[in-house]
FISEKOL-31583 format. One record per residue (C-alpha): residue number from 1; y, x, z; residue in one letter. Coordinates in Angstrom, 2 decimals, always signed. Each point is the difference from the previous one (the first is absolute). Last residue first. Example, Ala and Ser with C-alpha at 12.3 -4.5 7.8 and 13.67 -1.06 7.14 Angstrom:
> 2;-1.06;+13.67;+7.14;S
> 1;-3.44;-1.37;+0.66;A
END
This chain:
> 409;+19.92;+8.49;-36.87;A
> 408;+2.08;+2.46;+2.07;V
> 407;+2.24;+0.65;-2.60;K
> 406;+0.66;-3.52;-0.44;L
> 405;-0.25;-1.63;+3.08;I
> 404;+2.60;+2.39;+2.81;N
> 403;+2.09;+1.23;-2.12;K
> 402;+0.80;-2.46;-3.32;K
> 401;-0.34;-2.74;+2.48;Y
> 400;+2.51;+1.94;+2.40;R
> 399;+2.72;-0.25;-2.58;N
> 398;-0.57;-3.59;-1.13;I
> 397;-0.03;-1.03;+3.48;S
> 396;+3.21;+1.49;+0.40;I
> 395;+1.31;-1.82;-2.61;L
> 394;-1.59;-3.06;+0.68;S
> 393;+1.27;-0.01;+3.52;I
> 392;+3.61;+0.36;-1.10;V
> 391;-0.52;-2.81;-2.44;I
> 390;-1.43;-2.28;+2.35;G
> 389;+3.10;+0.41;+2.74;I
> 388;+2.86;-0.11;-2.83;L
> 387;-1.95;-3.50;-0.91;F
> 386;-0.59;-1.25;+3.48;L
> 385;+4.11;+0.81;+0.55;V
> 384;+0.51;-1.55;-3.26;L
> 383;-1.36;-3.13;+1.54;S
> 382;+1.84;+0.00;+3.08;K
> 381;+3.12;-0.16;-2.50;E
> 380;-0.98;-2.16;-1.85;L
> 379;-0.91;-2.42;+3.06;I
> 378;+3.46;-0.07;+0.44;N
> 377;+1.22;-0.43;-3.74;I
> 376;-2.64;-3.25;-0.11;T
> 375;+2.18;-1.90;+2.19;P
> 374;-0.95;-0.38;+4.23;L
> 373;-2.07;-3.13;+1.20;H
> 372;+0.22;+1.42;+3.76;R
> 371;-3.26;-0.92;+0.22;Y
> 370;-2.31;+0.00;-2.93;F
> 369;+1.47;+1.99;-1.99;I
> 368;+1.60;+2.97;+2.15;D
> 367;-2.76;-0.50;+2.71;Y
> 366;-2.21;+1.74;-2.57;I
> 365;+2.29;+2.67;-1.77;G
> 364;-0.13;+1.22;+4.13;Q
> 363;-3.70;-0.49;-0.32;I
> 362;-0.28;+2.41;-2.92;S
> 361;+3.12;+2.45;+0.78;W
> 360;-1.93;+0.88;+3.79;Y
> 359;-3.44;-0.17;-1.29;N
> 358;+0.52;+2.44;-2.34;V
> 357;+0.97;+2.40;+2.62;S
> 356;+3.05;+3.08;+0.11;F
> 355;+2.59;-2.74;+0.89;M
> 354;-2.20;-0.51;+3.40;A
> 353;+1.08;+3.32;+0.94;M
> 352;+3.50;-1.58;+0.37;K
> 351;-1.22;-2.36;+2.51;Q
> 350;-2.20;+2.04;+1.32;M
> 349;+2.97;+2.67;+1.31;F
> 348;+2.17;-2.96;+1.56;P
> 347;-2.88;-1.57;+1.91;P
> 346;-2.11;-2.41;-1.09;M
> 345;+0.01;-3.70;+1.56;L
> 344;+1.95;-1.02;-3.13;F
> 343;-2.58;+0.50;-2.55;F
> 342;-2.78;-2.43;+2.12;P
> 341;-3.17;+2.74;-0.29;M
> 340;-2.59;-0.35;-2.04;M
> 339;+0.66;-1.02;-3.25;S
> 338;+3.57;+1.08;+0.53;G
> 337;+0.51;+3.63;-1.74;G
> 336;-0.81;+2.22;+2.88;I
> 335;-3.24;-1.53;+0.94;A
> 334;-1.31;-0.82;-3.94;S
> 333;+0.92;+4.25;-0.44;M
> 332;-2.02;+0.71;+3.09;V
> 331;-2.84;-2.04;-1.36;L
> 330;+0.01;+1.23;-3.20;I
> 329;+0.40;+3.18;+0.45;I
> 328;-3.16;+0.59;+2.46;I
> 327;-2.13;-2.37;-2.30;T
> 326;+0.52;+2.20;-2.92;S
> 325;-0.10;+3.11;+1.63;L
> 324;-4.06;-1.15;+0.97;S
> 323;-1.10;-1.53;-3.22;E
> 322;+1.60;+2.10;-2.20;V
> 321;-1.71;+3.00;+1.86;Q
> 320;-3.07;-1.97;-0.54;K
> 319;+0.26;-0.16;-3.49;R
> 318;+0.61;+3.48;-0.71;S
> 317;+2.54;+2.73;-0.63;K
> 316;+3.36;-1.60;+0.68;C
> 315;+3.19;+0.48;-1.38;I
> 314;-0.77;-2.00;-2.92;A
> 313;-1.96;-3.04;+1.55;A
> 312;+2.60;-0.62;+2.17;L
> 311;+3.31;-0.26;-2.33;F
> 310;-2.41;-2.02;-2.03;I
> 309;+0.10;-2.73;+2.73;G
> 308;+3.66;+1.00;+0.60;F
> 307;+1.09;-0.53;-3.71;S
> 306;-1.80;-3.38;+0.29;T
> 305;+1.19;-1.35;+3.01;C
> 304;+4.27;+0.88;-1.35;A
> 303;-1.48;-1.97;-3.44;F
> 302;-1.31;-3.03;+1.41;A
> 301;+3.03;-0.09;+2.38;T
> 300;+2.20;+0.19;-3.00;A
> 299;-2.04;-2.24;-2.27;I
> 298;-0.22;-2.48;+2.93;L
> 297;+4.06;+0.58;+0.23;L
> 296;+1.03;-0.82;-3.34;I
> 295;-2.38;-3.26;+0.15;I
> 294;+1.79;-1.00;+3.14;L
> 293;+3.18;+0.18;-1.37;A
> 292;-0.95;-2.21;-3.08;T
> 291;-1.86;-2.54;+1.66;V
> 290;+3.31;-0.53;+2.84;N
> 289;-0.89;-3.75;+1.29;S
> 288;-3.64;+0.43;-1.57;F
> 287;-1.42;+1.16;+2.31;I
> 286;+0.43;-2.51;+3.31;E
> 285;-2.70;+0.84;+2.26;L
> 284;-1.74;-3.60;+0.14;N
> 283;-2.36;+1.26;+2.64;F
> 282;-3.18;-0.13;-1.84;V
> 281;+0.72;-0.16;-3.63;L
> 280;+3.13;+2.24;+0.13;W
> 279;-1.76;+2.58;+2.57;T
> 278;-2.69;-0.12;-2.85;F
> 277;+2.61;+0.99;-2.98;I
> 276;+1.40;+2.18;+2.11;F
> 275;-3.46;+2.00;+0.76;L
> 274;-1.27;-0.61;-3.84;I
> 273;+3.11;+1.82;-1.37;S
> 272;-0.40;+2.90;+2.82;L
> 271;-3.51;+0.88;-1.06;K
> 270;+1.05;-0.54;-4.04;A
> 269;+2.54;+2.55;+0.41;L
> 268;-2.13;+2.35;+1.89;A
> 267;-2.99;-0.41;-2.41;I
> 266;+2.13;+0.65;-2.93;L
> 265;+1.96;+3.01;+1.72;F
> 264;-3.98;+1.47;+0.56;T
> 263;-0.70;-0.15;-3.30;Y
> 262;+3.22;+0.84;-1.35;L
> 261;-0.34;+3.08;+2.62;M
> 260;-3.65;+1.25;-1.14;K
> 259;+1.41;-0.51;-3.62;G
> 258;+3.15;+2.28;+1.01;F
> 257;-2.73;+3.37;+1.34;L
> 256;-2.46;-0.46;-2.76;I
> 255;+2.73;-0.14;-2.69;K
> 254;+1.47;+3.27;+2.18;L
> 253;-3.23;+1.53;-1.46;P
> 252;+0.22;-0.97;-3.69;N
> 251;-2.53;-1.49;-1.25;I
> 250;-1.95;+2.42;-2.58;P
> 249;-3.19;-0.58;+1.95;S
> 248;-1.16;+3.62;+2.59;Y
> 247;+2.67;-1.26;+2.75;L
> 246;-2.15;-3.63;+0.23;L
> 245;-3.12;+2.03;+0.42;R
> 244;+1.59;+1.84;+2.45;K
> 243;+1.29;-3.14;+1.66;L
> 242;-3.07;-1.71;+0.75;T
> 241;-1.75;+2.90;+1.67;G
> 240;-0.94;-1.92;+2.58;R
> 239;+2.58;+1.77;+2.30;E
> 238;+2.59;-0.36;-2.20;K
> 237;-0.78;-3.58;-0.70;E
> 236;+0.42;-0.42;+3.91;E
> 235;+2.79;+2.03;+0.07;L
> 234;+1.60;-2.78;-2.74;L
> 233;-1.22;-3.11;+1.95;T
> 232;+2.35;+1.12;+3.05;A
> 231;+3.02;-1.62;-1.98;G
> 230;-2.02;-3.35;+0.81;M
> 229;-0.32;+1.07;+3.51;A
> 228;+3.67;+0.88;-0.02;A
> 227;+0.97;-2.90;-1.49;V
> 226;-1.89;-2.83;+2.33;S
> 225;+1.28;+1.60;+3.04;F
> 224;+3.59;-0.40;-1.14;L
> 223;-0.83;-3.26;-1.15;L
> 222;-0.89;-0.71;+3.79;M
> 221;+3.07;+1.15;+1.54;M
> 220;+2.71;-1.42;-3.38;V
> 219;-1.96;-3.99;+0.84;S
> 218;+0.09;+0.12;+3.73;V
> 217;+3.24;+1.17;+0.51;G
> 216;+1.73;-2.85;-2.46;A
> 215;-2.29;-2.64;-0.14;V
> 214;-0.13;+0.10;+3.96;A
> 213;+4.05;+0.37;+0.26;Q
> 212;+0.25;-2.98;-2.70;I
> 211;-2.10;-2.12;+2.08;L
> 210;+2.13;+0.32;+3.40;A
> 209;+2.88;-0.31;-1.71;W
> 208;-0.94;-3.44;-0.89;N
> 207;+3.58;-0.85;-2.28;P
> 206;+2.18;-2.97;+1.69;E
> 205;+2.53;+0.42;-3.21;E
> 204;+2.66;-2.42;+2.01;D
> 203;-0.99;+1.86;+3.24;A
> 202;+1.01;+3.75;-0.97;F
> 201;+2.79;+0.63;+1.91;L
> 200;-2.17;-1.77;+2.68;K
> 199;+2.43;-0.85;+2.37;T
> 198;+0.48;+1.07;+4.13;M
> 197;+3.07;-1.70;+1.67;K
> 196;+1.02;+1.80;+3.34;L
> 195;+0.80;-2.34;+2.60;D
> 194;+3.38;+0.96;+1.71;M
> 193;+0.83;-3.27;+1.98;G
> 192;-1.32;+1.31;+3.14;Q
> 191;+0.06;+3.60;+0.58;T
> 190;+0.59;+0.68;+3.92;V
> 189;-0.87;+3.39;-0.02;P
> 188;-3.36;+1.84;-0.04;N
> 187;+0.63;+3.75;+0.05;K
> 186;+2.21;-0.11;+3.52;D
> 185;+0.95;+3.72;+1.02;K
> 184;+1.75;+0.91;-3.58;S
> 183;+1.91;-3.51;-0.19;Q
> 182;+0.87;-0.07;+3.49;F
> 181;+1.79;+3.01;-0.51;D
> 180;+1.55;-1.07;-3.27;A
> 179;+0.88;-3.43;+1.93;L
> 178;+2.04;+1.91;+2.56;Q
> 177;+1.54;+2.10;-2.42;E
> 176;+0.95;-3.07;-2.35;D
> 175;+1.41;-1.78;+3.52;V
> 174;+2.09;+3.13;+1.09;Q
> 173;+1.45;-0.13;-3.85;K
> 172;+0.70;-3.82;+0.31;H
> 171;+1.70;+0.47;+3.23;I
> 170;+2.41;+2.65;-1.66;K
> 169;+0.56;-2.58;-3.21;N
> 168;+1.37;-2.50;+2.71;L
> 167;+2.00;+2.58;+1.76;L
> 166;+1.60;+0.59;-3.45;A
> 165;+0.46;-3.27;-1.17;P
> 164;+1.79;-0.69;+2.93;S
> 163;-1.83;-2.68;+2.45;L
> 162;+1.33;-3.99;+0.06;N
> 161;-2.80;-1.05;-2.05;A
> 160;-2.70;+1.12;+2.24;N
> 159;-2.86;-2.63;+0.55;K
> 158;+0.37;-0.51;-3.70;K
> 157;-0.12;+3.68;-0.62;D
> 156;-2.46;+0.60;+2.41;I
> 155;-2.60;-2.09;-1.69;L
> 154;+0.63;+0.81;-3.39;N
> 153;-0.73;+3.25;+0.98;F
> 152;-2.99;-0.86;+1.35;I
> 151;-1.42;-1.93;-2.21;N
> 150;+1.03;+2.40;-2.48;K
> 149;-2.14;+3.07;+1.75;K
> 148;-2.54;-2.84;+0.78;I
> 147;-0.87;+0.26;-3.80;K
> 146;+1.07;+3.29;-0.95;Q
> 145;-3.27;+1.03;+2.83;Q
> 144;-2.31;-2.43;-1.36;G
> 143;+0.30;+1.18;-3.81;V
> 142;-0.59;+3.30;+1.32;M
> 141;-2.76;-0.72;+2.03;G
> 140;-1.33;-2.05;-2.69;M
> 139;+0.07;+2.90;-2.60;L
> 138;-1.57;+2.19;+2.46;N
> 137;-3.30;-1.26;+1.40;S
> 136;-0.21;-2.50;-2.50;M
> 135;+0.90;+2.37;-3.35;L
> 134;-2.86;+2.56;+1.34;A
> 133;-2.50;-2.70;+0.73;Q
> 132;+0.67;-1.25;-3.67;Q
> 131;+0.37;+3.23;-1.54;L
> 130;-3.72;+0.74;+1.36;L
> 129;-1.65;-3.52;-1.01;G
> 128;+2.04;+0.86;-3.69;I
> 127;-2.36;+2.99;-0.38;E
> 126;-3.29;-2.41;+0.81;A
> 125;+1.42;-2.59;-2.27;E
> 124;+0.66;+2.48;-3.31;R
> 123;-1.72;-2.46;-2.38;S
> 122;+2.53;-2.56;+0.91;E
> 121;+3.07;+1.78;-0.95;D
> 120;+3.03;-0.75;+2.16;Y
> 119;+3.13;-2.24;+0.07;F
> 118;+1.49;+0.33;+3.63;L
> 117;+2.94;-2.89;+0.68;E
> 116;+3.16;+0.12;+2.09;M
> 115;+2.12;-2.91;+0.52;P
> 114;+0.92;-0.26;+3.84;V
> 113;-0.43;-2.80;+2.13;Q
> 112;+3.04;-0.92;+1.50;G
> 111;+1.97;+1.60;+2.85;G
> 110;+3.36;-0.63;-1.81;N
> 109;+0.96;+4.20;-0.21;K
> 108;-3.92;+0.46;-0.99;I
> 107;-0.15;-2.25;-2.67;S
> 106;+4.00;+0.97;-1.32;D
> 105;-1.79;+3.30;-0.49;S
> 104;-2.77;-1.51;-1.60;Y
> 103;+2.22;-2.26;-2.52;G
> 102;-1.09;+1.79;-3.16;K
> 101;-4.02;+0.86;+0.33;Y
> 100;-1.25;+3.17;+1.46;F
> 99;-2.96;+0.55;-2.10;T
> 98;-3.15;+2.87;+1.14;L
> 97;-2.14;+1.04;-2.99;V
> 96;-3.51;+0.61;-0.20;A
> 95;-2.59;+2.03;-1.51;M
> 94;+1.50;+2.66;-1.99;R
> 93;-1.02;+1.70;-3.53;K
> 92;-2.21;-2.43;-0.78;G
> 91;+1.64;-1.32;-2.95;E
> 90;+0.57;-3.29;+1.32;K
> 89;+1.69;+1.50;+3.17;I
> 88;+2.35;+2.19;-2.09;T
> 87;+0.73;-3.47;-2.18;K
> 86;+0.57;-2.08;+3.75;K
> 85;+2.15;+3.07;+0.89;A
> 84;+2.26;-0.09;-3.33;K
> 83;+0.25;-3.77;+0.28;V
> 82;+1.13;+0.30;+3.75;L
> 81;+2.65;+2.56;-0.05;P
> 80;-1.57;+3.27;+1.30;L
> 79;+0.74;+1.68;+2.98;Q
> 78;-2.70;+3.29;+1.27;E
> 77;-1.51;-0.19;+3.50;I
> 76;-2.65;+2.70;+0.90;D
> 75;-1.35;-1.90;+3.68;L
> 74;-2.49;+0.89;+1.94;E
> 73;+2.59;+3.04;+1.45;K
> 72;+2.88;-2.37;+1.13;L
> 71;+2.99;+1.40;-1.21;S
> 70;-0.17;-2.21;-3.37;D
> 69;-0.20;-3.30;+2.31;L
> 68;+3.02;+1.07;+1.83;K
> 67;+2.01;+0.28;-3.37;T
> 66;-0.98;-3.11;-1.31;I
> 65;+0.78;-1.84;+3.21;I
> 64;+3.46;+1.59;-0.31;N
> 63;+0.20;-0.61;-3.29;Q
> 62;-0.58;-4.49;+0.98;T
> 61;+2.51;+0.47;+2.46;I
> 60;+3.01;+1.84;-1.64;E
> 59;-0.79;-2.79;-3.15;T
> 58;-1.44;+0.44;-3.29;S
> 57;-1.64;-3.99;+0.22;D
> 56;-2.35;+0.62;-2.98;Q
> 55;-1.57;+3.05;+1.63;D
> 54;-3.30;+0.77;-2.06;S
> 53;-1.89;+2.23;+2.30;V
> 52;-3.47;+2.16;-2.11;L
> 51;-2.51;+0.77;+2.71;L
> 50;-1.63;+3.68;-0.07;K
> 49;-2.12;+0.39;+3.24;I
> 48;-0.29;+3.03;+1.07;P
> 47;-3.09;+1.86;+0.29;N
> 46;-2.07;-0.45;+3.58;S
> 45;-1.24;+2.94;+1.97;K
> 44;-3.64;-1.42;+0.65;R
> 43;-1.34;+1.97;+2.89;S
> 42;-3.51;+1.34;+1.49;G
> 41;+1.42;+3.43;-1.62;S
> 40;-0.96;-1.36;-3.20;I
> 39;-0.61;-3.17;-0.38;G
> 38;+2.78;-1.15;-2.43;G
> 37;-2.05;-2.40;-2.26;F
> 36;+0.15;+2.20;-2.92;G
> 35;-0.45;+3.04;+1.73;I
> 34;-3.28;-1.38;+1.43;T
> 33;-1.15;-1.35;-3.23;F
> 32;+0.47;+2.85;-1.48;L
> 31;-1.76;+2.11;+2.65;T
> 30;-3.21;-2.29;+0.31;V
> 29;-0.03;-0.28;-3.81;L
> 28;-0.19;+4.03;-0.24;I
> 27;-3.05;+0.41;+3.27;I
> 26;-1.79;-3.05;-1.79;P
> 25;-0.17;+1.80;-3.29;L
> 24;-1.07;+3.78;+1.06;I
> 23;-2.62;-1.17;+2.51;F
> 22;-2.61;-1.83;-1.97;T
> 21;+1.45;-0.43;-3.79;L
> 20;+0.81;+3.46;+0.02;L
> 19;-3.68;+1.34;+1.56;V
> 18;-2.15;-2.60;-2.07;A
> 17;+1.65;+1.45;-3.45;K
> 16;-0.04;+3.51;+0.75;I
> 15;-3.64;-0.32;+0.92;D
> 14;-1.60;+2.99;+1.65;T
> 13;+1.12;-1.24;+3.34;I
> 12;-2.37;-2.98;-0.80;F
> 11;-2.59;+1.71;-1.73;L
> 10;-0.23;+1.99;+2.92;K
> 9;-0.19;-2.67;+2.99;L
> 8;-2.29;-2.25;-2.16;D
> 7;-2.66;+3.15;+0.48;K
> 6;+1.06;+0.07;+3.60;L
> 5;-0.64;-3.24;+1.11;A
> 4;-3.33;+0.27;-2.18;L
> 3;-1.02;+3.66;+2.25;L
> 2;+1.03;-2.45;+2.98;I
> 1;-2.70;-2.74;-0.84;M
END
């Protein structure tokens, strides 16, 4: 029994693929998810939430509140007109806009309901929860202090109308200082009449963002696994001697590679098309809402993934190497690209890394079509990036194909 166990252990150690998948891959994924979710040193250092603000009241009160919000470490404030802010959110560049409507300051002075509203992207509800918590614990305290201050000032002025303006100003200043001290000690001041209205920006379209995320994330990740396996068939032909027989024929050696790429590309495109048709028939995904943009994005995604599969075959020496290396690379790209981990949860450096993955550009393009309903020109930008990724990887693959495969074969 012990001898059999030692024999299997020896075989396992000599199998590089098994060792990589058993030990190194889990370590890599745990590291990525730990960094992504902020688990280093046992604590999470939250990134500032980028919040748009539209100040339609444009008064001293609203500007003071905005300045105080911008001073908070939890928030990164950018002021924009409401129309432009909504457009920015629909393009996926920001998640919410806090709007102070006309008459906000008058409502503060009169003690009425303050007119403010938060428009947000429903697909980022987890992040919106963090934003809502930050706003309720800070904004409402600021507004509450302003309302209490105005009520006290009005009462003082009414009861002491015979006092000189200079003396009244001095009293106001002292009250202001006392309230500031009160605010610093009490994080939950009275906030009656200050409910923050929450409005989904995409409420009219009612997109199923959960379905979109599932389709976008899974389709690209699984396609990468498929094209890697198909690209590895080139090495299988070399191992079987089929490639050597083809090289003896009048066929241009590069045509062998291009033929494999065309075959892989057509299969990849068919796989994506069938998946989206399935989601249309079963889950009512509106694939015909912008069919031109969808076709362009699917072609670009299939091309980029195909180039990746051929690249693995060009740099590896055996099919087993392709299988083990592709598993590591694809899972890492999927983790940082948005297939396995929400993009907004990643730290800034991982968000920058995501832009080097096929997953990121394809997923964002799918969101642009089905969730944000952006025009074709916006999808063309992401499709162009995918085409460029595919071209660069293909050129590298051709070079490595000549050195690693043709000479050996």
